[in-house]
C-alpha positions as CSV (number, residue, x, y, z in Angstrom):
1,M,-0.2,-0.1,-0.3
2,I,3.0,2.3,0.9
3,E,4.2,2.1,-2.8
4,E,1.1,2.6,-4.5
5,I,0.5,6.0,-2.4
6,R,3.8,6.8,-3.2
7,V,2.9,6.5,-6.8
8,Q,-0.2,8.5,-6.7
9,L,1.5,11.2,-4.6
10,G,4.4,11.6,-6.9
11,S,6.2,15.1,-6.1
12,I,4.3,16.5,-3.6
13,A,5.6,14.1,-1.2
14,R,8.9,14.0,0.7
15,N,8.7,10.9,2.2
16,V,5.9,8.0,2.6
17,D,6.5,5.7,5.8
18,S,4.4,3.4,7.8
19,C,4.5,2.6,11.5
20,I,0.9,2.5,13.1
21,H,-0.6,5.0,10.1
22,V,1.1,5.6,7.1
23,R,2.9,8.8,7.2
24,I,3.2,11.2,4.2
25,E,5.8,14.0,4.5
26,T,4.4,16.8,2.3
27,I,6.0,19.7,0.7
28,F,4.0,22.0,2.6
29,T,5.6,23.8,5.7
30,Y,4.6,25.7,9.0
31,P,5.9,29.0,9.2
32,D,8.9,27.5,11.3
33,G,9.7,25.3,8.3
34,S,8.9,22.3,9.5
35,S,6.6,19.7,7.2
36,V,3.0,19.2,7.5
37,D,2.8,15.6,8.2
38,L,-0.4,13.7,7.3
39,F,-1.6,10.6,8.2
40,V,-3.7,7.9,6.4
41,V,-6.4,6.3,8.6
42,D,-8.9,4.2,7.8
43,D,-10.2,5.5,5.0
44,H,-9.5,9.1,5.5
45,L,-6.4,11.6,5.9
46,S,-5.5,13.1,8.8
47,D,-3.0,15.9,10.5
48,L,-3.6,13.9,13.7
49,G,-4.2,17.3,15.8
50,R,-0.2,18.4,14.3
51,T,-1.6,21.6,13.2
52,M,-3.2,22.6,16.8
53,E,-0.1,21.0,18.4
54,W,2.1,23.5,16.5
55,L,-0.1,26.4,17.4
56,L,0.0,25.3,21.2
57,D,3.7,25.0,20.8
58,I,4.4,28.7,19.7
59,Q,2.1,29.8,22.6
60,V,-1.1,30.4,20.7
61,R,-4.6,29.2,21.7
62,P,-6.1,28.3,19.1
63,D,-9.5,28.7,20.9
64,E,-8.8,32.5,20.5
65,Y,-8.4,32.2,16.6
66,R,-12.0,29.8,16.6
67,A,-13.3,32.2,13.7
68,F,-10.3,32.1,11.3
69,I,-9.4,28.7,11.9
70,W,-13.3,28.0,11.1
71,G,-13.4,29.4,7.7
72,I,-10.3,27.9,6.5
73,L,-11.5,24.4,6.9
74,M,-14.6,25.5,5.4
75,W,-12.8,26.8,2.1
76,Y,-10.7,23.7,1.9
77,G,-13.5,21.4,2.6
78,V,-11.8,20.0,5.8
79,R,-13.5,18.7,8.9
80,R,-12.2,19.1,12.2
81,N,-12.4,15.9,14.7
82,G,-11.5,16.8,17.9
83,G,-8.0,18.6,17.8
84,A,-7.0,16.9,14.2
85,F,-8.0,18.3,10.7
86,E,-9.2,15.3,8.5
87,V,-10.7,14.8,4.8
88,S,-12.1,11.7,3.5
89,V,-10.4,9.4,0.5
90,R,-12.7,7.1,-1.2
91,T,-9.9,5.8,-3.6
92,L,-6.8,5.4,-3.7
93,E,-6.5,7.8,-6.9
94,G,-7.9,10.6,-4.6
95,V,-4.8,10.4,-2.2
96,R,-2.8,13.1,-4.1
97,E,-6.2,15.4,-4.4
98,E,-7.0,15.1,-0.7
99,T,-3.2,15.5,0.6
100,V,-2.7,18.8,-1.3
101,R,-6.1,20.2,0.2
102,L,-5.5,18.9,3.8
103,G,-2.0,20.1,3.4
104,R,-2.7,23.6,2.2
105,A,-5.6,24.0,4.9
106,C,-3.2,23.0,7.7
107,A,-0.3,25.1,6.6
108,R,-3.0,28.1,5.9
109,V,-4.4,27.8,9.4
110,A,-0.8,28.0,10.8
111,A,0.4,30.9,8.8
112,L,-2.7,32.5,9.1
113,V,-3.2,32.5,13.1
114,N,0.6,32.9,13.2
115,M,0.2,35.9,11.5
116,C,-2.8,37.6,13.4
117,R,-1.5,37.0,16.5
118,S,1.2,39.5,15.5
119,I,-1.2,42.3,14.2
120,C,-4.2,41.7,16.0
121,P,-4.9,42.7,19.7
122,R,-5.1,39.8,22.1
123,R,-8.7,39.4,23.8
124,R,-8.3,39.0,27.9
């Protein structure tokens, strides 16, 4: 399965490996330059909460930016499941398109929230 996913992803994946879930190291990055990693979990792709974890690591409370995050997820058609961002994958051929969609959404959430925290006044 890993090799089939690697073929479908082509140049948008830097690495594909497996431990518990198949991990896809995408070409998309967080503002600090680290890669957006996605995981194949059953019939969907997930960031397994890593984008929210990244925000917490830079001392951002995601609940303060709920509207921004919701807007980006709606734009890209991504759902939130607890702290994880997810998209459904119906076929192996759909892995590439969904990887791009979810990877962009994760990178955009991190970039927008990171930018807004520096220019928007903090709510107390």
